[in-house]
Phi, psi and omega in degrees: 000335178297321177295324177295312182298318181298315179296321180293316179300310182300316181303304185295324178294315176298317178302315183292319180294323180284319190246011184310314184292340181271348188268150173285153182303324177294327177290319176301317184291325179295317182289320179298317179296323178301310180297320176298321178286327179290320177299319179295315178300323179290318181295318181292324180294322177295321176294320177297319180295328181278356176086013181280149174285135179271126176274138178252000000 
């Protein structure tokens, strides 16, 4: 699943970098938040793999 998250993060970062000037500000913000949340999910997944307790 880490590879899938990494792929999604990379996809959205590249999409934003390529097409930012064509996007509405709200769309840019949505993609930026999506990337931020995917990175957070990836970090939590790493912590679970290491056996750390996840805080909610």
